[in-house]
C-alpha positions as CSV (number, residue, x, y, z in Angstrom):
1,M,-36.5,-21.8,-49.0
2,K,-39.2,-19.0,-48.9
3,G,-39.9,-16.4,-51.6
4,K,-40.2,-12.7,-51.0
5,R,-44.0,-12.8,-50.9
6,A,-44.0,-15.5,-48.3
7,D,-41.5,-13.6,-46.1
8,K,-43.7,-10.4,-46.4
9,F,-46.8,-12.4,-45.5
10,L,-45.1,-13.8,-42.4
11,R,-43.9,-10.4,-41.2
12,E,-47.5,-9.1,-41.3
13,L,-48.8,-11.8,-39.0
14,K,-49.2,-11.8,-35.2
15,S,-46.2,-13.5,-33.5
16,E,-48.1,-16.6,-32.3
17,E,-49.5,-17.2,-35.8
18,R,-46.1,-16.7,-37.4
19,K,-44.5,-19.1,-35.0
20,R,-47.1,-21.8,-35.7
21,I,-46.6,-21.4,-39.5
22,V,-42.8,-21.4,-39.3
23,D,-42.9,-24.6,-37.1
24,K,-45.0,-26.4,-39.7
25,L,-42.7,-25.2,-42.5
26,K,-39.7,-26.5,-40.7
27,Q,-41.5,-29.9,-40.5
28,L,-41.5,-29.9,-44.3
29,E,-37.8,-30.9,-44.2
30,E,-39.0,-34.4,-43.6
31,F,-41.2,-34.4,-46.7
32,P,-42.8,-36.8,-47.7
33,A,-42.5,-38.6,-44.4
34,A,-43.8,-35.6,-42.4
35,R,-47.2,-36.2,-40.9
36,L,-48.7,-33.0,-42.2
37,D,-51.9,-32.2,-44.1
38,I,-50.4,-32.2,-47.5
39,V,-52.2,-32.6,-50.8
40,K,-50.8,-32.6,-54.4
41,I,-52.3,-29.8,-56.5
42,A,-54.1,-31.3,-59.5
43,G,-52.7,-30.2,-62.9
44,E,-49.5,-28.9,-61.5
45,E,-46.2,-30.8,-61.6
46,N,-44.5,-31.3,-58.2
47,T,-46.7,-28.7,-56.5
48,F,-48.3,-29.4,-53.2
49,R,-50.5,-27.6,-50.6
50,L,-49.8,-27.6,-46.9
51,R,-52.8,-26.8,-44.6
52,I,-51.9,-24.7,-41.5
53,G,-55.1,-23.9,-39.8
54,N,-56.8,-21.1,-41.8
55,Y,-53.6,-20.6,-43.8
56,R,-52.2,-22.5,-46.8
57,A,-48.7,-22.8,-48.2
58,L,-48.1,-23.9,-51.8
59,F,-44.7,-25.4,-52.4
60,K,-42.8,-27.2,-55.1
61,V,-40.4,-30.1,-54.7
62,Y,-37.4,-30.2,-57.1
63,G,-35.1,-33.1,-57.9
64,Q,-34.1,-36.2,-56.1
65,E,-32.6,-34.0,-53.4
66,K,-36.1,-32.9,-52.6
67,I,-35.4,-29.2,-52.6
68,I,-38.6,-27.5,-51.3
69,V,-39.5,-24.0,-52.3
70,I,-42.4,-22.2,-50.8
71,V,-44.2,-20.6,-53.8
72,K,-47.1,-18.9,-52.0
73,L,-48.3,-18.5,-48.4
74,D,-51.6,-16.8,-47.6
75,A,-55.0,-17.1,-46.0
76,R,-57.2,-20.0,-47.2
77,K,-59.7,-17.8,-49.0
78,K,-56.9,-16.0,-51.0
79,I,-54.4,-18.7,-51.8
80,Y,-55.9,-20.2,-54.9
81,R,-56.6,-16.9,-56.7
């Protein structure tokens, strides 16, 4: 599930960058078994960072069903602001 801000960010990207990011986000369905560059965000409960080249996706995992919500998607230099 993506938020409005993440959808807007994806629409503004070039098609090949958008495809690469969407492919990685689809792989999140296998979290935590997915072999992706994922790191837990310190000081945040159930919040993780996914590295996708020069872009980052912040996401939260809810419940035992492991519902994943993309909280923020942006360039590396802007994501943590």
